[in-house]
Every structure is written in structure tokens, then in C-alpha cells.
C-alpha positions in Angstrom: 81.5 35.9 190.8 81.4 34.0 187.6 83.7 35.2 184.8 81.0 34.8 182.2 78.8 37.4 183.9 81.4 40.2 183.5 80.6 42.6 180.7 83.7 44.7 180.1 82.2 46.4 177.1 79.3 47.7 179.2 81.8 48.9 181.9 84.0 50.7 179.4 81.0 52.1 177.6 79.8 53.7 180.9 83.2 55.1 181.6 83.5 56.8 178.2 79.9 57.9 178.3 80.5 59.7 181.6 83.8 61.3 180.4 82.3 62.4 177.1 78.9 63.3 178.5 77.4 61.0 175.9 73.6 60.4 176.0 74.0 57.0 174.2 76.7 54.5 173.8 77.1 51.4 171.7 80.0 49.0 172.3 80.9 46.6 169.5 83.2 43.7 170.0 86.0 42.9 167.6 85.4 40.4 164.9 86.6 37.6 167.2 83.1 36.4 167.9 81.9 36.9 164.4 84.3 34.5 162.9 85.3 32.4 166.0 89.0 32.7 165.4 91.8 34.5 167.4 92.8 37.9 166.1 96.1 37.9 164.1 98.6 40.8 164.0 96.7 42.5 161.1 93.4 42.2 163.0 95.0 43.7 166.1 96.5 46.6 164.1 93.2 47.3 162.4 91.3 47.2 165.8 93.8 49.7 167.2 93.4 52.0 164.2 89.6 51.8 164.5 89.6 52.5 168.3 92.1 55.4 167.9 90.0 56.9 165.2 86.8 56.4 167.2 88.2 58.1 170.3 89.5 61.0 168.3 86.1 61.4 166.6 84.3 61.2 169.9 86.5 63.9 171.4 85.6 66.1 168.4 81.9 65.4 168.9 81.7 63.5 165.6 79.2 60.6 165.4 79.4 57.6 163.1 81.0 54.2 162.8 84.7 53.6 162.2 85.6 51.3 159.4 86.9 51.0 155.9 84.5 53.0 153.7 83.6 51.1 150.5 82.5 54.4 148.9 85.8 56.2 149.7 88.4 53.8 148.3 88.3 51.7 151.5 89.7 54.7 153.5 89.6 54.1 157.2 87.3 56.8 158.4 84.2 57.7 160.5 81.3 56.7 158.3 78.2 58.8 158.8 75.2 57.1 160.4 72.7 58.0 157.7 74.9 56.1 155.2 74.8 52.9 157.2 71.9 50.7 156.5 71.0 47.0 156.2 70.4 45.2 153.0 73.6 45.9 151.2 74.7 42.5 149.7 78.3 41.4 150.6 80.5 41.2 147.5 82.2 37.8 147.8 84.4 38.7 144.7 86.4 41.3 146.5 90.1 40.4 146.3 90.7 40.8 150.0 87.9 38.3 150.7 89.2 35.8 148.2 92.7 36.1 149.8 91.2 35.6 153.3 89.4 32.4 152.1 92.6 31.1 150.5 94.6 31.9 153.6 92.2 29.8 155.8 91.7 27.1 153.2 88.0 27.7 152.7 86.3 27.3 149.4 84.2 30.3 148.2 80.5 29.4 147.9 78.2 30.6 145.2 76.5 34.0 145.2 73.0 34.2 146.6 70.5 36.7 145.0 69.0 38.8 147.7 66.3 41.4 147.4 65.5 44.0 150.0 
């Protein structure tokens, strides 16, 4: 067997779906692939908080996506599916994003105007 053919997300998704009797599952990987960098301690702590919250929500039968809610003071919560939609522009002027760029030594680019 080749290691690159193993899909642990699919395997775990099936296990949880069976236990929770879920009709649908979606497994998202951490931001590791999105930014191509190893997770640091803060990333790992946030990933753990998100997974703990997601499991608790699933056991309560609550649907949504775990994350920091921009519209609720960045509270880590289960965000309702109807509120999640594409087309929302990313605010590159957020202090946390500027801190991130500074921490990795990357200059901030200019804003792009996008219409949806």
C-alpha cells in the first residue's frame, strides 16, 4: 500500500457518521495545507478547541461550522450553515492578520476590489 493513498479524514468521517447516525459528513483538514507551514502551538490549541466544540455540537445534534465568528466578537462557536456563504471579502487590515504577516516576514499586499 502506498501512504499517499490513505485518507484518514474519510476513515474518521465514516467512524463518526456511524456513531452519530449522521446522513452526511464533511471532514476539513487543518490549515496546514492551506498555508503550507507546520502548525505551531497556537494553531494546535485552536484546532483542539474547534474539534472539541464540533464533537460536543454533534452530540447535541447541532449543525454548523466551528470557528471564530466575525459577527459575534470572534467568539469560538458553531456558526449556523445559513450564515456561511461565499463572496465575503477578506479584511487584510485586521490586526491579527497584520501580526501574522509581520511574524512570518511577509509584506502586506494591496486590497483588491471584488464584486459578487
